[in-house]
Steps between C-alpha positions, in 0.01 A plus 500: 500500500867490586806724522821343369843622616818446297811653652725433799348195678609614847315828462212308344468306824478832685226611259314176573511552877382862472221418254381215721425763765383790285316319219428141610243454223754574225670193359875569487744286306878516460661402172542224384213361710232666286216253544225537240618773258139596431469622861775762462348848472792704637871450445774676700840438343852618430533295180170364370511208253494578127177307445321690774154529344512153348588347834257718700201575274295667774767742617355842586795690649880480478703658780873566503659428837756772421480873444543463122366282221798498263536126571152448346461464123193719473470427127404140579219598734142568392442877482198470729691319778572753781863502613595665829847567637569480871451831680559446870684686777771237547632549147512878541662492844765254389594704193517823701738332746721359224523817293572709811774254598651499150493877454646565844769236443605665175473847650723404795753304289430161658641307203830683546510428872424129452795481258722689743406267785594195294832665417552604865508866399387778736429801281228760534301623202366854514136493609259682273179638652187337359384847396777506237407162350245480220295181489285416200231231495398350166137398533243673719245228549401366840855392586682797349280755672538329838880491465513867403297596806738306726815651347387864532534523882867399480560830322581362154404702196245250371356493148284249323438416136199326351310490176221729618646672809390504864453776758688393817584741782869581510574317174579659165298320234609439141261356245540345158786415267593861431565564871717194554837661409445787746401252770810288441735800491401597856522147647794381712330178618254343256235259630308286249149399606343492155253233391650273236339567163616498139583870541707459818681174418874575478444864595798504736754499218814681381301789356321559829816463710675761285232755593565463872769708676836321491535279807124456549375195689224252416237304690296253297215339690262492204571205271823352371391555140501877556879488510755446226753327725787527251437874473508529879832314519645732236368807684649374827837441336500849348388666824181636345316289759691477828293237684183294469260309721308234305214301646397363160707350220455318171504207535419439864723382648797627303699230327803360682800724444300799375710814560224670698543239775850616580508861379642712783257785431183290494276362773265222387203375702277206392173675408401559861423874498132434551298186567126447517395448861241221529279666765446824307508330160210274596299804615549663158409179315181455702406862440553453127284187500228700673535782246497253212170353615354845562609633162719767661843619375781267603801605705806497272304428181751481213466724196583262216612784272752634751604160629459593866 
């Protein structure tokens, strides 16, 4: 039995070194060196091949090396094939750091000060206490909840929105479609950490922006497909959105000359908010292999109906 890895080769080499110590009896292979396809029982990937089950007829478990599975075409997978997303501390910690950085940068007008520095302008902007700034987090899963908990101690008025609602200390929770307008109306800095599904694709659009207070700011560290980029550019030009931090775009990278590259009110980072850390990722994978053999519930098991 073998575990096949298909993602960044450099991190794959780190996986190999860790697994050699922690699970020396497990055969580990890095794409495209797959060996005998019939040996592959477990597949950890960012983008699995389209002919997955044809190529690997004995596959028992598919694992996403990322926190989501929107890059998987679940409709092409057998309904009885378990699919698990990556749930490991490195992903959570990285996202908490990034969202905290982005929110604080927008709160303290960093985009303005970077522009002033380039123009050799020394001009103070009135500092607003965090207690007067309302932050709203779209998506209260593992990542969204962790980010909310980190933002609360800064003094922000933190709220979160999700489909079913969550009870988080110090955070006002909004649940369901009917509550979305009220959530948006009280949000000065909007953070998107939603999973990408048919329902959330393109959710950050002109209609949503219009429901935010004029001059609101945006952080998107979910997926690029959540955002209507043309609508964001229009909202920036009108002043409805005053600044944005984008870690994800569509496509990735942005095409040469795309206006988001050079927009003075936008900071773009290359999908680096959170990365799977090999040491902790391998621990989670090995635990899931143990659970799979024992018939126990998997960590991060994907609900096919919800898409996450």
